[in-house]
N, C-alpha and C positions, 0 to 999 in steps of 0.2 A: 358558919354563918347561915343565914336564911336559905333553906332549901328552895323556896321559890324563885330566888335569885338565881340558883343553879340552872333550873328549869328554863327561865327567860333566856340566860346566856347560851345554853345548849341549843335552844330552838332558834337561835341566831337573830333574836329580835334586838338585843342589847348587848352592849359591852360595859363592862364595869371599870371605873377609873379610881374611884376612892370608896372606902368603906368606914363608916363611923361607928364603933362598937356601942352597944346599950349604955355601958357606964361612961362612956365619953360624950354622949348626946347633950347632956346639960351644959357642957363647956363649949359645944359648937356655935359659933356666932357668925355675924355678917362677914366680918374680916376673914376668918378661916375658910368660910364657904368661898369667898372670892379668890383666896390663895389656891384653893384646890381647883376651882374652875381654871384659873390662870395658868397652872402648870399642866394641864390636860392638853395634849397635842390636838385632838379632835375637838370639833364643837360640841359643847355640852348643851343639851336641850331638855334632858329629863333627868329627874332624880327617882330612883327606885326606893321605895319606902317599905320596910317590913312592918306592915300595919300593926300586927298583933304585939310587936315588940316595942312598939313606941310609947306605949302607956300614956303618961301625962305630957309628953312632948309634942303630941301631934300638932296642936293648933300653933304652937310656937315655931315648929319646923316648917310648916305650911306657910306661915307668914314669911319666914325667911327665904323660902324659895320663891314665892311670889315676888317679893321685892327684888330678887335676883333675876327675875323674868324667867324661871324655869318652871315647867309643868312637873307634875310627879305622877307615878304610877304606883298604885297599891299592890304590893306583892304578898 
């Protein structure tokens, strides 16, 4: 996965709960995002985005995250 994610985790800034691979991004919807947030024990406040790997999904994912009340971090 994204090397920038490893760096952020190793620096202690973030913990990763779920990862959605590039080929699965078109299938990620509001319900799946709610489920991922719901089964995470800690409070979810951010989503880490592999900015270069998002291609044509950026705007759709940003809209999903905003609707869920999550901020995002470009990695």
